[in-house]
C-alpha positions, 0 to 999 in steps of 0.5 A: 906274673902273667907276662913272666909266664908267657916269656918263660913259655916262649923261651922254653918253646924256642930252646926246645925246638932249637935242640931238636935234631931234624925238621920232623923232631922240631914239629914233634917238639912243638906239638908236645909243647902245645899238648902238655897242658893235657898231661905228659907225652900228649901231642897236639894234632891238626886234623883236616875237617872231613878227612882222616888226615892228621899232622903234627903242628908247627907254629904257622899251622897252629895259628892259621888252623889251616892245612892245604887251605882247609880248616883243621881241628885240634885233637890231643893224642899220645905222642909216638911210643906212649899210651894212656893209663886208666885214671891217669892224666895224659899218656904216662906209660910207654908202649910195651916193647914187643916184637915188630909183629905185635907192634903192628897191632898196637899202632894202627897197622893191623891189616899189615899184621894180618897180611904178614901172617898170610904171607908167612912173614910172621916168623921173620918179624917175630924173630931175632934181627934189627929191621925197619918196617914201613907199615901201611896203615889200615886206611892205606890197604883199604885205598889200594885199587881192588885189582892190585890187592886181588893180585897180591892176595891171590899169590901170597907166597910170592907177590904179597911177600915180595911187596911186604919185603919191599916195605922192610930194610934190614937195619934199624932206622929212626926218624933221625936216620931218614935224611932228605934224599937218602935211599936204603936197600929194601929186603926185596932184591935190594931195590931202594926205598927213597926217603925225603925229609922236608923242612916242614917236618914231613917225611916220606918214603917213596912219596908215602907220608910217615904218619906214625914214626919211631914205634920201637920194637925188640927187633927193630922199629915201625914207621906207619905210612899212608899208602902201600909203596911199590918198587921203583926201577925206572928213571923219570925219563922212562915215564915220558918215553913210554907213556902215549899221553906224553908223546908231545912232551917226549918229542919236545924233550928230545928236541931240547936236548934234555933226555940225558939230564932226565936219565941222570942221577938227581932228585928232580920234580917234573910237571909233565904236560900231557898231549891235551895240555899242548893242544890248548896252546894257540898253534902259532905260539906253540909252533914258534916255541917248538921251532926255537931251541932256546925258548923250548928249553926254557919252557921245559926247564920251567916244568922241572924243579931242582928238588924232589917234591912229593905231593904229600910234602905240600901243606901250603903254597911255597915258591920253589925254584925251577931249572929255568931260574924262576919260581913256581908257586907249588901248593895244595887245595884240599886233596888237589896239588896246585901250580901257581894257584891252579889245580892242574895236576891230574896224576901225582907222585909217579916215582922214578929212581931220580925224581918224581913226575906229576902229570898236568893238563895245562902247559906252564908258559914262562915269560921268558918264551913269550913275545912282547904282545904275549907278555901284555895279554891278561895283564893290567896294560890291555888298553896300551896293548890295543893302542900299540896294535892300532898304531901299527906297531904290532909287528914290533911286539910280536917279532924278534927285535930286542926291544923294551916297551913302556906300557902304561897301566889301563887307568893311565888312559882317559876313556874313549881315547882315539887314535891320531897321528900324534898318538901314534908318534907318542906310542912309538916313543914308548918302545926302546931300542934294546932289551933292558932290565930295570935293575941295571938302569942308572940315574941320568942314563939315556935310552933311545926310542923307536921314534928317535928321541932320547929318554932319561932314567931318573932314580929316586929313593922309592921309585924308578922313572923314565921321564915322567913315567915311573915303573909300577910293577916288576919287569916282564922279560920275554924271549926277545923283549922286556915290558916295563909297566909304568904309571903314566903315559910318557911325556917326552921332552920337547925343547928347553924349559924356556921353550915349554913355558913359551909354548903354554899361554898359562905362563905368558906373564912368567916368560916376561918375568924371566926376561925381565930378571935376566934369567932366559939363558939360565932357563935354556942351560943344560941343567937339569932344573926343576921349575915350579912355574908360576901361572898367570893366575899366580901373578894375578893374585897379587895387587897390581901395584905390588906386581908392578913393583916386583916386576920393576925390581929385576934383582928382587924378581930374580930372587923370587923366581930362583926360589921356585927352581932347583938344580936337579930334576924331580918328577911327581913320581919321585915325591915321597913323604917330606921330600926336600929340594934345595932351591937356587936361592933361599932355604929348602923347599918341602914337598909331599904328595896328597890325593895324587897332588904334589904340594910344595910348601903347602902350595898345590901343583896344578899340573905336574911333569911338563918335561923339557930337555934340560929339566921338568916344569910343574905349574903352580897357581900361587907364589911359593913362600918359605914355611915358618918353623913355628907354624904347625901344619894345620895352620900352614894349610890355612892360606890367610893365616899362612900369608899373615905369618910370612915376613921379610925374608932376604934369602929370596930377595924380598925386602919389603914387608909391606908386599906380604901385608898386601898379599895377605889383604888381597887373599883375605879380600878374595876369600871373603868375596867367595864366601859372600 
């Protein structure tokens, strides 16, 4: 029965909200549902602790109990248009329908009512007509600077009357009529009031939030707002053009050719950097950007949102698209407006006819205007960046060449790494000769480095790798170059698989086995191949007689070796959960990654990603055997039990069951010796 009740409540909530006609109505309906246990027409409100700010609640805020990062408390109040009755539960009675003048006194706008009488507006708003009054709350008048309030009340018949008329529209406008981006002529010289109705249900007029809406009267409607609004006559460019604190910005806007756009019709949000903000940028970097029209335009467009965003519309962080094409995280922390998590807005809501300006004291610098060296600063690749500079490659990172840098994360380097000739050569091969985007890379694509070699792109289900280095973070795309953050230091291919094996003493027995099995040519072919290369230790683990027998049968030996090869290239970064490979001979190989180690059929790789021009080599310290489908994973992890479960498998060319019995005895004997 409890589940049925919850299901019914959920359906009611969904249906009610879906039927709501606007974002504001959706939030209001949600608040009604949350408050209905307290009686009819009760709305749940969230109040930010330590302030008088209250909001109707949406689902996210209800469960998080936070607005602008601050804790909220829930209160239950009468929904708009209703009031309590003594002895009755909830708010069963509709407010008396009276004229606008008397309505002001019932909805928390008594100060507006008082000033309306002093300005001789009472007769107008008591009389016939159909008006909308955006009435400042009592707190809004109290927050008005003293000099502005004194100027209004010292000339009530002109200044105060004009100010009040600007809060009025000569028609009835409900919250449903207050569409996003709409404007209506006020009763003060037909200057428009500007409406914005946001997806989170907040409605503003000239960036003042409507705190009580739809208070109906006989001659119109009252919406209570949280500040006194003033007439808007200038566009956003006028703020930039006339404020000395924005002198550097004004020069930059003109140089970038953005003046006409900021004077045109629109609904822009401009985060305007002050002179102080520009002064914080290193002179060399600032001069470079100011002298580069493309970078300068990108920089300024990163400060402009495509839509108008008043400060009061923000209740949590949201990614908002800029004219530059990327997003800014616009949020709030208490009363502070934040950008990308930083409280750098020092003056909010300077409203123009085509948008709003917020003054900021720190320049927002997008990646698209940075050099490669600047992209790397303050990121997780500081060790690599220092090494690039120490290797004499700094000019490539700070110049205008079209390049892509593969920057290993700091943890990819051993402590105390020192610069050598070999390291300089290696780092040069971490720089690609063109500016790339990882989203456009494809499997087996070849990329040329400054060092003159070709690197292969390897695409897997959950990773994208260049040779053994896999991309570990989103691209950073600068003015001329791009930076790929990778998880490992690159291992460029240095010869064929056979060359790699011959160059490493650990594989001397394997090299001999390959030659005995007649597979030398295969190891030098174009491939690509993945080879799980048996180390000398793997061969030494076999009894000498069995090793001699295996080496004396080239066909059987070839079968074993081909079970350790696959005709595709798989680096360790491409190994996921239960990755499978088809060997050249025999059934599938099953790979997985545990604790940064690759396992093939439960055999650990002792060193991964020895890159070759025709594939990759992974060193293994034991012969890989097929997994029996009847052996569970816990049993397979036991080397003695695993070896004993393996029998003749003609698929890999092993025909002598005695060989595996002897392997078992050999492993058992070695294990007992270690125990003793």
